[in-house]
MIDOSE-1310 file (N, C-alpha, C; in nm, 2 decimals, decimal comma, always signed):
residues 263
mtqp	-2,31/-2,40/-0,23/-2,17/-2,36/-0,21/-2,17/-2,23/-0,12; -2,08/-2,23/-0,02/-2,07/-2,11/+0,07/-2,00/-2,00/-0,01; -2,06/-1,88/+0,00/-2,00/-1,76/-0,06/-1,87/-1,72/+0,02; -1,76/-1,70/-0,05/-1,64/-1,66/+0,02/-1,66/-1,52/+0,08
pdrl	-1,60/-1,49/+0,19/-1,62/-1,36/+0,25/-1,55/-1,25/+0,17; -1,60/-1,13/+0,17/-1,54/-1,02/+0,11/-1,40/-0,99/+0,17; -1,31/-0,95/+0,09/-1,17/-0,92/+0,13/-1,16/-0,77/+0,17; -1,09/-0,75/+0,28/-1,04/-0,61/+0,31/-0,89/-0,61/+0,30
ylly	-0,84/-0,53/+0,20/-0,70/-0,52/+0,17/-0,65/-0,40/+0,25; -0,55/-0,43/+0,34/-0,49/-0,33/+0,43/-0,36/-0,28/+0,37; -0,34/-0,15/+0,37/-0,22/-0,09/+0,30/-0,12/-0,04/+0,41; +0,00/-0,09/+0,41/+0,10/-0,05/+0,50/+0,22/+0,01/+0,42
helr	+0,30/+0,09/+0,49/+0,42/+0,15/+0,42/+0,55/+0,11/+0,49; +0,58/+0,18/+0,60/+0,71/+0,16/+0,67/+0,68/+0,11/+0,81; +0,77/+0,02/+0,86/+0,77/-0,02/+0,99/+0,89/+0,03/+1,07; +0,88/+0,06/+1,19/+0,99/+0,10/+1,28/+0,98/+0,03/+1,41
pars	+1,09/-0,01/+1,48/+1,09/-0,07/+1,61/+1,03/+0,03/+1,72; +1,06/+0,16/+1,70/+1,01/+0,26/+1,80/+0,90/+0,34/+1,74; +0,82/+0,40/+1,83/+0,71/+0,48/+1,79/+0,75/+0,60/+1,71; +0,67/+0,64/+1,61/+0,70/+0,77/+1,54/+0,56/+0,84/+1,52
dysy	+0,57/+0,97/+1,52/+0,45/+1,05/+1,50/+0,42/+1,06/+1,35; +0,51/+1,02/+1,26/+0,48/+1,02/+1,12/+0,38/+0,92/+1,09; +0,27/+0,96/+1,03/+0,15/+0,87/+1,02/+0,17/+0,75/+0,94; +0,26/+0,75/+0,84/+0,28/+0,63/+0,76/+0,37/+0,52/+0,82
vvet	+0,41/+0,55/+0,94/+0,50/+0,45/+1,01/+0,41/+0,37/+1,11; +0,42/+0,24/+1,11/+0,36/+0,15/+1,21/+0,46/+0,09/+1,29; +0,45/+0,09/+1,42/+0,55/+0,03/+1,51/+0,55/-0,12/+1,49; +0,67/-0,18/+1,49/+0,69/-0,32/+1,46/+0,60/-0,41/+1,55
nqfe	+0,60/-0,39/+1,68/+0,53/-0,48/+1,77/+0,38/-0,46/+1,75; +0,34/-0,34/+1,70/+0,20/-0,32/+1,67/+0,16/-0,39/+1,55; +0,25/-0,39/+1,45/+0,22/-0,47/+1,32/+0,21/-0,62/+1,36; +0,29/-0,67/+1,44/+0,28/-0,81/+1,48/+0,15/-0,84/+1,55
khvd	+0,10/-0,75/+1,63/-0,04/-0,77/+1,68/-0,15/-0,77/+1,58; -0,13/-0,68/+1,48/-0,22/-0,67/+1,37/-0,23/-0,81/+1,29; -0,11/-0,86/+1,26/-0,10/-0,99/+1,19/-0,16/-1,10/+1,27; -0,14/-1,10/+1,40/-0,21/-1,20/+1,48/-0,36/-1,19/+1,48
lflk	-0,41/-1,07/+1,48/-0,55/-1,05/+1,47/-0,60/-1,10/+1,33; -0,53/-1,07/+1,22/-0,57/-1,11/+1,09/-0,57/-1,27/+1,08; -0,47/-1,33/+1,14/-0,47/-1,47/+1,14/-0,58/-1,53/+1,22; -0,62/-1,47/+1,33/-0,73/-1,52/+1,41/-0,86/-1,51/+1,33
lrne	-0,88/-1,39/+1,26/-1,00/-1,37/+1,18/-1,01/-1,47/+1,07; -0,90/-1,50/+1,00/-0,89/-1,60/+0,90/-0,93/-1,74/+0,95; -0,87/-1,77/+1,06/-0,90/-1,91/+1,11/-1,04/-1,93/+1,17; -1,10/-1,82/+1,21/-1,23/-1,83/+1,27/-1,34/-1,87/+1,16
ktsv	-1,31/-1,82/+1,04/-1,40/-1,85/+0,92/-1,54/-1,80/+0,94; -1,56/-1,71/+1,04/-1,70/-1,66/+1,06/-1,70/-1,51/+1,04; -1,59/-1,45/+1,02/-1,58/-1,31/+1,00/-1,64/-1,27/+0,87; -1,71/-1,16/+0,86/-1,77/-1,11/+0,74/-1,66/-1,07/+0,64
fype	-1,55/-1,02/+0,69/-1,44/-0,98/+0,61/-1,31/-1,07/+0,63; -1,24/-1,09/+0,52/-1,12/-1,17/+0,52/-1,00/-1,07/+0,50; -0,91/-1,06/+0,60/-0,80/-0,96/+0,59/-0,69/-1,00/+0,49; -0,64/-0,90/+0,41/-0,53/-0,92/+0,32/-0,43/-0,81/+0,35
itfd	-0,30/-0,83/+0,34/-0,20/-0,73/+0,37/-0,12/-0,69/+0,24; -0,11/-0,56/+0,23/-0,03/-0,51/+0,12/+0,07/-0,40/+0,17; +0,18/-0,39/+0,10/+0,28/-0,28/+0,13/+0,31/-0,20/+0,00; +0,32/-0,07/+0,02/+0,36/+0,01/-0,10/+0,50/+0,06/-0,08
dghi	+0,57/+0,08/-0,19/+0,70/+0,15/-0,20/+0,82/+0,06/-0,20; +0,83/-0,04/-0,11/+0,95/-0,12/-0,11/+1,05/-0,08/+0,00; +1,01/-0,02/+0,11/+1,10/+0,02/+0,22/+1,17/-0,10/+0,27; +1,30/-0,08/+0,31/+1,38/-0,19/+0,37/+1,32/-0,25/+0,49
snfe	+1,24/-0,18/+0,56/+1,17/-0,24/+0,68/+1,07/-0,35/+0,64; +1,02/-0,34/+0,52/+0,93/-0,45/+0,48/+1,01/-0,59/+0,48; +1,14/-0,58/+0,44/+1,22/-0,70/+0,44/+1,27/-0,73/+0,58; +1,32/-0,63/+0,65/+1,38/-0,66/+0,78/+1,28/-0,69/+0,89
falp	+1,17/-0,63/+0,89/+1,07/-0,65/+1,00/+0,94/-0,72/+0,96; +0,89/-0,69/+0,85/+0,76/-0,74/+0,81/+0,78/-0,89/+0,76; +0,88/-0,92/+0,68/+0,89/-1,06/+0,63/+0,90/-1,16/+0,74; +0,99/-1,14/+0,84/+1,00/-1,24/+0,95/+0,86/-1,27/+1,02
ilhs	+0,79/-1,16/+1,04/+0,66/-1,17/+1,11/+0,56/-1,25/+1,02; +0,56/-1,22/+0,90/+0,47/-1,29/+0,80/+0,51/-1,43/+0,78; +0,64/-1,45/+0,77/+0,69/-1,59/+0,74/+0,66/-1,68/+0,86; +0,68/-1,63/+0,98/+0,65/-1,71/+1,10/+0,51/-1,76/+1,12
raik	+0,42/-1,69/+1,05/+0,28/-1,72/+1,06/+0,22/-1,77/+0,92; +0,31/-1,80/+0,83/+0,27/-1,85/+0,70/+0,17/-1,76/+0,63; +0,19/-1,63/+0,63/+0,10/-1,54/+0,57/+0,17/-1,47/+0,45; +0,10/-1,47/+0,34/+0,15/-1,40/+0,22/+0,09/-1,26/+0,21
awff	+0,17/-1,17/+0,16/+0,13/-1,03/+0,14/+0,17/-0,99/+0,00; +0,11/-0,87/-0,04/+0,16/-0,81/-0,16/+0,25/-0,70/-0,13; +0,37/-0,70/-0,21/+0,47/-0,59/-0,19/+0,48/-0,52/-0,32; +0,43/-0,39/-0,33/+0,43/-0,31/-0,45/+0,55/-0,22/-0,44
itvg	+0,64/-0,23/-0,55/+0,77/-0,18/-0,55/+0,78/-0,06/-0,64; +0,84/+0,05/-0,59/+0,88/+0,17/-0,67/+1,01/+0,13/-0,73; +1,00/+0,08/-0,86/+1,11/+0,01/-0,92/+1,24/+0,09/-0,94; +1,22/+0,22/-0,97/+1,34/+0,31/-0,99/+1,42/+0,34/-0,86
wtgq	+1,35/+0,31/-0,74/+1,42/+0,33/-0,62/+1,50/+0,21/-0,57; +1,47/+0,09/-0,64/+1,53/-0,04/-0,59/+1,68/-0,04/-0,61; +1,75/-0,06/-0,50/+1,90/-0,06/-0,51/+1,96/+0,08/-0,53; +1,88/+0,19/-0,53/+1,92/+0,32/-0,56/+1,90/+0,42/-0,45
kpgy	+1,79/+0,41/-0,38/+1,75/+0,51/-0,28/+1,77/+0,45/-0,14; +1,85/+0,53/-0,06/+1,87/+0,48/+0,08/+1,74/+0,45/+0,15; +1,74/+0,34/+0,23/+1,62/+0,31/+0,30/+1,53/+0,22/+0,23; +1,56/+0,18/+0,11/+1,47/+0,10/+0,03/+1,54/-0,03/-0,01
mgwa	+1,46/-0,13/-0,04/+1,52/-0,26/-0,08/+1,60/-0,26/-0,20; +1,69/-0,35/-0,21/+1,77/-0,38/-0,34/+1,71/-0,51/-0,40; +1,77/-0,55/-0,51/+1,72/-0,67/-0,58/+1,74/-0,80/-0,50; +1,85/-0,80/-0,42/+1,87/-0,92/-0,33/+1,75/-0,94/-0,24
elra	+1,71/-0,83/-0,18/+1,59/-0,84/-0,08/+1,46/-0,88/-0,15; +1,44/-0,82/-0,27/+1,32/-0,85/-0,35/+1,32/-1,00/-0,39; +1,44/-1,05/-0,43/+1,44/-1,19/-0,46/+1,42/-1,28/-0,34; +1,46/-1,23/-0,22/+1,44/-1,31/-0,10/+1,29/-1,31/-0,06
lqga	+1,22/-1,19/-0,08/+1,08/-1,19/-0,06/+1,01/-1,28/-0,15; +1,05/-1,28/-0,28/+0,98/-1,37/-0,38/+1,01/-1,52/-0,34; +1,13/-1,55/-0,30/+1,17/-1,68/-0,26/+1,09/-1,73/-0,14; +1,05/-1,64/-0,06/+0,97/-1,67/+0,06/+0,82/-1,69/+0,03
gqqi	+0,79/-1,67/-0,10/+0,65/-1,69/-0,14/+0,56/-1,57/-0,13; +0,63/-1,45/-0,11/+0,55/-1,33/-0,11/+0,52/-1,28/-0,25; +0,42/-1,20/-0,27/+0,38/-1,16/-0,40/+0,43/-1,02/-0,43; +0,49/-1,00/-0,55/+0,55/-0,88/-0,59/+0,47/-0,81/-0,70
gahg	+0,45/-0,68/-0,68/+0,38/-0,60/-0,79/+0,45/-0,47/-0,80; +0,41/-0,39/-0,90/+0,47/-0,26/-0,93/+0,40/-0,15/-0,86; +0,48/-0,04/-0,83/+0,42/+0,08/-0,78/+0,48/+0,20/-0,85; +0,49/+0,18/-0,99/+0,55/+0,28/-1,07/+0,70/+0,28/-1,07
wsht	+0,76/+0,36/-1,15/+0,90/+0,37/-1,16/+0,96/+0,47/-1,06; +0,90/+0,59/-1,05/+0,96/+0,69/-0,97/+0,86/+0,75/-0,86; +0,74/+0,68/-0,85/+0,64/+0,73/-0,75/+0,57/+0,86/-0,80; +0,58/+0,89/-0,92/+0,52/+1,01/-0,97/+0,36/+0,99/-0,98
llth	+0,29/+1,09/-0,94/+0,14/+1,08/-0,96/+0,11/+1,05/-1,11; +0,04/+0,94/-1,14/+0,02/+0,90/-1,27/-0,07/+1,00/-1,35; -0,16/+1,07/-1,27/-0,25/+1,16/-1,34/-0,17/+1,29/-1,39; -0,05/+1,30/-1,34/+0,03/+1,42/-1,39/+0,12/+1,38/-1,51
cdqp	+0,12/+1,26/-1,55/+0,21/+1,21/-1,65/+0,15/+1,22/-1,79; +0,24/+1,26/-1,89/+0,19/+1,25/-2,03/+0,22/+1,11/-2,08; +0,19/+1,08/-2,20/+0,20/+0,94/-2,25/+0,34/+0,88/-2,24; +0,45/+0,95/-2,28/+0,58/+0,89/-2,26/+0,61/+0,87/-2,12
qlqk	+0,57/+0,96/-2,03/+0,60/+0,93/-1,88/+0,52/+0,81/-1,83; +0,40/+0,80/-1,88/+0,32/+0,68/-1,84/+0,39/+0,55/-1,88; +0,44/+0,56/-2,00/+0,51/+0,44/-2,06/+0,63/+0,40/-1,96; +0,70/+0,50/-1,91/+0,81/+0,47/-1,82/+0,76/+0,42/-1,69
ellk	+0,67/+0,50/-1,63/+0,62/+0,46/-1,50/+0,55/+0,33/-1,49; +0,49/+0,29/-1,60/+0,41/+0,16/-1,60/+0,48/+0,05/-1,67; +0,52/+0,07/-1,80/+0,58/-0,05/-1,87/+0,72/-0,07/-1,83; +0,80/+0,03/-1,82/+0,94/+0,01/-1,78/+0,95/-0,06/-1,64
arlt	+0,86/-0,01/-1,55/+0,86/-0,07/-1,41/+0,82/-0,22/-1,42; +0,72/-0,26/-1,50/+0,68/-0,40/-1,51/+0,80/-0,48/-1,57; +0,85/-0,43/-1,68/+0,95/-0,51/-1,76/+1,08/-0,53/-1,67; +1,12/-0,42/-1,60/+1,24/-0,43/-1,52/+1,22/-0,53/-1,40
ledk	+1,10/-0,53/-1,34/+1,07/-0,63/-1,23/+1,07/-0,77/-1,29; +1,01/-0,79/-1,41/+1,01/-0,92/-1,47/+1,15/-0,97/-1,50; +1,23/-0,88/-1,56/+1,37/-0,92/-1,59/+1,45/-0,95/-1,47; +1,44/-0,87/-1,37/+1,52/-0,90/-1,25/+1,48/-1,01/-1,16
lgts	+1,35/-1,04/-1,16/+1,29/-1,14/-1,08/+1,26/-1,27/-1,15; +1,25/-1,26/-1,28/+1,22/-1,38/-1,36/+1,08/-1,44/-1,35; +0,99/-1,35/-1,33/+0,85/-1,39/-1,31/+0,76/-1,29/-1,37; +0,63/-1,33/-1,40/+0,54/-1,24/-1,46/+0,48/-1,14/-1,35
ittm	+0,48/-1,01/-1,38/+0,42/-0,91/-1,29/+0,29/-0,86/-1,35; +0,18/-0,88/-1,28/+0,05/-0,85/-1,33/-0,03/-0,75/-1,25; +0,03/-0,71/-1,14/-0,04/-0,62/-1,05/+0,03/-0,49/-1,03; -0,04/-0,38/-1,01/+0,01/-0,24/-1,00/-0,07/-0,17/-0,89
slpg	+0,00/-0,09/-0,80/-0,07/-0,01/-0,71/-0,04/+0,14/-0,75; -0,14/+0,22/-0,73/-0,14/+0,36/-0,78/-0,06/+0,45/-0,68; +0,04/+0,52/-0,72/+0,11/+0,62/-0,63/+0,01/+0,73/-0,59; +0,00/+0,75/-0,46/-0,09/+0,85/-0,41/-0,23/+0,82/-0,43
grsn	-0,26/+0,70/-0,48/-0,40/+0,66/-0,51/-0,46/+0,73/-0,63; -0,38/+0,81/-0,70/-0,44/+0,89/-0,81/-0,46/+0,81/-0,94; -0,58/+0,83/-0,99/-0,61/+0,77/-1,12/-0,72/+0,84/-1,19; -0,74/+0,81/-1,32/-0,85/+0,85/-1,40/-0,87/+0,75/-1,51
qrvl	-0,96/+0,77/-1,60/-0,98/+0,67/-1,70/-0,86/+0,65/-1,79; -0,79/+0,76/-1,82/-0,67/+0,75/-1,90/-0,56/+0,67/-1,83; -0,54/+0,69/-1,70/-0,44/+0,61/-1,63/-0,48/+0,47/-1,62; -0,60/+0,44/-1,60/-0,65/+0,30/-1,59/-0,63/+0,23/-1,72
aacr	-0,66/+0,30/-1,83/-0,64/+0,24/-1,97/-0,49/+0,22/-1,99; -0,41/+0,31/-1,95/-0,26/+0,29/-1,97/-0,21/+0,17/-1,89; -0,27/+0,15/-1,77/-0,23/+0,03/-1,69/-0,26/-0,10/-1,76; -0,38/-0,10/-1,82/-0,42/-0,22/-1,90/-0,33/-0,24/-2,01
eagy	-0,30/-0,13/-2,08/-0,21/-0,14/-2,20/-0,07/-0,19/-2,17; -0,03/-0,15/-2,04/+0,11/-0,19/-2,00/+0,11/-0,33/-1,95; +0,00/-0,40/-1,94/+0,00/-0,54/-1,91/-0,04/-0,58/-1,77; -0,10/-0,48/-1,70/-0,14/-0,51/-1,56/-0,29/-0,56/-1,56
qqvf	-0,31/-0,67/-1,49/-0,44/-0,73/-1,49/-0,53/-0,68/-1,37; -0,46/-0,63/-1,26/-0,53/-0,57/-1,15/-0,45/-0,45/-1,11; -0,53/-0,34/-1,07/-0,48/-0,22/-1,02/-0,53/-0,20/-0,88; -0,44/-0,18/-0,78/-0,48/-0,16/-0,64/-0,48/-0,01/-0,62
tsvp	-0,60/+0,03/-0,56/-0,62/+0,17/-0,54/-0,61/+0,20/-0,39; -0,65/+0,32/-0,36/-0,66/+0,36/-0,21/-0,81/+0,39/-0,18; -0,90/+0,33/-0,24/-1,04/+0,35/-0,21/-1,08/+0,25/-0,10; -1,12/+0,29/+0,02/-1,15/+0,20/+0,13/-1,28/+0,13/+0,11
kaep	-1,27/+0,01/+0,06/-1,40/-0,07/+0,04/-1,36/-0,22/+0,05; -1,47/-0,30/+0,08/-1,45/-0,44/+0,08/-1,46/-0,49/-0,06; -1,39/-0,60/-0,09/-1,39/-0,65/-0,23/-1,45/-0,79/-0,23; -1,56/-0,81/-0,30/-1,61/-0,95/-0,32/-1,51/-1,03/-0,40
qpag	-1,53/-1,16/-0,39/-1,44/-1,25/-0,46/-1,51/-1,32/-0,57; -1,44/-1,34/-0,69/-1,30/-1,30/-0,72/-1,30/-1,14/-0,74; -1,19/-1,08/-0,70/-1,17/-0,94/-0,71/-1,17/-0,90/-0,86; -1,22/-0,78/-0,89/-1,22/-0,73/-1,02/-1,08/-0,67/-1,06
pavg	-1,08/-0,59/-1,17/-0,96/-0,53/-1,22/-0,91/-0,41/-1,13; -1,00/-0,35/-1,05/-0,96/-0,24/-0,96/-0,99/-0,29/-0,82; -0,89/-0,29/-0,73/-0,90/-0,34/-0,60/-0,88/-0,23/-0,50; -0,98/-0,21/-0,41/-0,98/-0,11/-0,31/-0,89/-0,15/-0,19
rlni	-0,83/-0,05/-0,12/-0,75/-0,08/+0,00/-0,78/+0,03/+0,11; -0,74/-0,01/+0,23/-0,76/+0,08/+0,34/-0,62/+0,11/+0,40; -0,58/+0,24/+0,40/-0,45/+0,28/+0,44/-0,44/+0,27/+0,59; -0,34/+0,20/+0,64/-0,33/+0,18/+0,79/-0,22/+0,28/+0,84
rgdm	-0,26/+0,37/+0,94/-0,17/+0,46/+0,99/-0,12/+0,42/+1,13; -0,01/+0,48/+1,18/+0,04/+0,44/+1,30/-0,04/+0,47/+1,42; -0,14/+0,56/+1,41/-0,22/+0,60/+1,52/-0,35/+0,51/+1,53; -0,36/+0,42/+1,44/-0,48/+0,33/+1,45/-0,46/+0,22/+1,54
tlew	-0,53/+0,21/+1,65/-0,51/+0,11/+1,76/-0,56/-0,02/+1,72; -0,52/-0,12/+1,79/-0,56/-0,26/+1,77/-0,72/-0,27/+1,79; -0,77/-0,19/+1,89/-0,91/-0,19/+1,92/-0,99/-0,14/+1,79; -0,93/-0,03/+1,74/-1,00/+0,03/+1,62/-0,99/-0,07/+1,50
ltkl	-0,88/-0,14/+1,49/-0,87/-0,24/+1,38/-0,97/-0,35/+1,40; -0,98/-0,39/+1,52/-1,08/-0,50/+1,55/-1,22/-0,46/+1,51; -1,26/-0,34/+1,54/-1,39/-0,29/+1,50/-1,41/-0,27/+1,35; -1,30/-0,25/+1,28/-1,30/-0,24/+1,14/-1,36/-0,36/+1,07
fqpe	-1,34/-0,48/+1,13/-1,39/-0,60/+1,08/-1,53/-0,64/+1,13; -1,59/-0,54/+1,20/-1,73/-0,56/+1,25/-1,81/-0,46/+1,18; -1,89/-0,50/+1,07/-1,96/-0,41/+0,99/-2,06/-0,32/+1,07; -2,11/-0,37/+1,18/-2,21/-0,30/+1,26/-2,14/-0,18/+1,34
sgvl	-2,01/-0,18/+1,35/-1,94/-0,07/+1,42/-1,94/+0,06/+1,34; -1,96/+0,05/+1,21/-1,96/+0,17/+1,13/-1,82/+0,23/+1,09; -1,71/+0,16/+1,13/-1,58/+0,21/+1,10/-1,55/+0,21/+0,95; -1,59/+0,11/+0,88/-1,56/+0,11/+0,74/-1,64/+0,21/+0,67
sglq	-1,77/+0,23/+0,70/-1,85/+0,33/+0,64/-1,80/+0,47/+0,67; -1,74/+0,49/+0,79/-1,68/+0,62/+0,83/-1,56/+0,65/+0,74; -1,48/+0,55/+0,72/-1,36/+0,56/+0,63/-1,41/+0,60/+0,49; -1,51/+0,54/+0,44/-1,56/+0,57/+0,31/-1,61/+0,72/+0,30
rqhq	-1,67/+0,77/+0,40/-1,72/+0,91/+0,40/-1,59/+1,00/+0,41; -1,49/+0,97/+0,48/-1,37/+1,04/+0,49/-1,30/+1,05/+0,35; -1,31/+0,94/+0,28/-1,24/+0,93/+0,15/-1,31/+1,02/+0,05; -1,45/+1,03/+0,06/-1,52/+1,12/-0,03/-1,49/+1,26/+0,00
ikat	-1,47/+1,30/+0,13/-1,44/+1,43/+0,17/-1,30/+1,47/+0,12; -1,20/+1,37/+0,13/-1,07/+1,40/+0,08/-1,07/+1,41/-0,07; -1,15/+1,33/-0,14/-1,15/+1,34/-0,29/-1,20/+1,48/-0,33; -1,30/+1,53/-0,26/-1,35/+1,66/-0,29/-1,25/+1,77/-0,26
aktl	-1,17/+1,75/-0,15/-1,07/+1,85/-0,11/-0,96/+1,85/-0,22; -0,92/+1,73/-0,27/-0,82/+1,73/-0,37/-0,86/+1,80/-0,50; -0,99/+1,79/-0,53/-1,04/+1,85/-0,65/-1,04/+2,00/-0,63; -1,09/+2,05/-0,51/-1,10/+2,19/-0,49/-0,97/+2,26/-0,47
lgdr	-0,88/+2,20/-0,40/-0,75/+2,26/-0,36/-0,64/+2,24/-0,47; -0,65/+2,13/-0,54/-0,54/+2,10/-0,63/-0,44/+2,02/-0,56; -0,36/+1,94/-0,63/-0,26/+1,85/-0,57/-0,16/+1,92/-0,49; -0,11/+2,04/-0,54/+0,00/+2,10/-0,47/-0,04/+2,16/-0,33
lyer	-0,15/+2,23/-0,32/-0,20/+2,28/-0,19/-0,24/+2,16/-0,10; -0,30/+2,06/-0,16/-0,34/+1,95/-0,08/-0,22/+1,88/-0,02; -0,11/+1,87/-0,10/+0,01/+1,81/-0,05/+0,06/+1,88/+0,07; +0,06/+2,02/+0,07/+0,11/+2,09/+0,18/+0,03/+2,07/+0,31
lwal	-0,10/+2,06/+0,29/-0,19/+2,04/+0,41/-0,17/+1,90/+0,46; -0,15/+1,80/+0,37/-0,13/+1,66/+0,41/+0,00/+1,65/+0,49; +0,11/+1,72/+0,45/+0,23/+1,72/+0,52/+0,22/+1,77/+0,66; +0,15/+1,88/+0,67/+0,13/+1,94/+0,81/+0,06/+1,84/+0,90
lnrh	-0,04/+1,77/+0,85/-0,12/+1,68/+0,93/-0,05/+1,55/+0,96; +0,04/+1,51/+0,87/+0,09/+1,37/+0,88/+0,24/+1,36/+0,92; +0,31/+1,47/+0,93/+0,46/+1,46/+0,95/+0,50/+1,53/+1,08; +0,41/+1,52/+1,19/+0,45/+1,58/+1,31/+0,55/+1,49/+1,39
eptt	+0,68/+1,51/+1,36/+0,78/+1,43/+1,42/+0,88/+1,52/+1,48; +0,96/+1,47/+1,58/+1,08/+1,55/+1,62/+1,17/+1,58/+1,50; +1,25/+1,68/+1,52/+1,33/+1,73/+1,40/+1,41/+1,62/+1,34; +1,48/+1,53/+1,42/+1,56/+1,43/+1,36/+1,48/+1,33/+1,29
dage	+1,36/+1,29/+1,35/+1,27/+1,20/+1,28/+1,22/+1,26/+1,15; +1,18/+1,38/+1,16/+1,12/+1,45/+1,04/+1,22/+1,44/+0,92; +1,35/+1,47/+0,95/+1,45/+1,46/+0,85/+1,46/+1,33/+0,79; +1,45/+1,22/+0,87/+1,46/+1,09/+0,82/+1,34/+1,05/+0,74
aaah	+1,22/+1,09/+0,79/+1,10/+1,06/+0,72/+1,10/+1,13/+0,58; +1,14/+1,26/+0,58/+1,15/+1,33/+0,45/+1,24/+1,27/+0,35; +1,35/+1,21/+0,40/+1,45/+1,15/+0,31/+1,39/+1,02/+0,26; +1,30/+0,95/+0,33/+1,24/+0,83/+0,29/+1,11/+0,84/+0,21
enpa	+1,06/+0,97/+0,21/+0,93/+0,99/+0,16/+0,93/+1,06/+0,03; +0,83/+1,05/-0,05/+0,81/+1,12/-0,17/+0,69/+1,21/-0,17; +0,69/+1,33/-0,22/+0,57/+1,41/-0,22/+0,45/+1,35/-0,28; +0,47/+1,26/-0,37/+0,35/+1,20/-0,44/+0,28/+1,10/-0,35
hyq	+0,33/+1,08/-0,22/+0,28/+0,98/-0,13/+0,14/+1,01/-0,08; +0,11/+1,14/-0,06/+0,00/+1,18/+0,01/-0,13/+1,13/-0,05; -0,23/+1,09/+0,04/-0,35/+1,03/-0,01/-0,47/+1,10/+0,06
């Protein structure tokens, strides 16, 4: 029996029709080219890695722009939802949009209740961020929710244990690595930024290019920086490096963004 290829899970956030310097925004036509590349790699069946698509937060652009592109190519993605923002925070999906995603065959998971870094939560807060988020999604969507993605990629053994206790079978992280199949309880992902070109993404799926190993080295450096600087100072540095937008765009990005987003 042929061994299935390892999966590379790609992490997206917001899409916009026009280019933005805010790093967590990917231009819509660029995303469409990404999806076409992923479909090509899947159909070739010779690629070392099999691409999978995930979204964090539940931004309205996931429904308005991503869903039509995915649906036209019969591709399913994971949409991890910050449940307390649903129908409450401007720029994010409501329950009607989530039900439409689900009805289109897309996969829904939780991204916490308020996007708080879980490593900062005490036990009652973890209960709200994890269990309340899952139960609310299940109640509103009428389906079992078994997957969770970590806000800001932050976790420790206490957080992972709390995820298991809250009923999640898989936790999606921000660790850039390929996942053998079947995937285990912790699933790594690669954060896709707006400045990553199609050529760069193509090389990502070529192990000999060294792109994936380079991302893994960067991740280790970032992990060390977070430990040395602490979350608050690291957040300020992250904002400086990732939010270089014109004033009007910056205000919009800040309104749509949560400080716990930085990775």
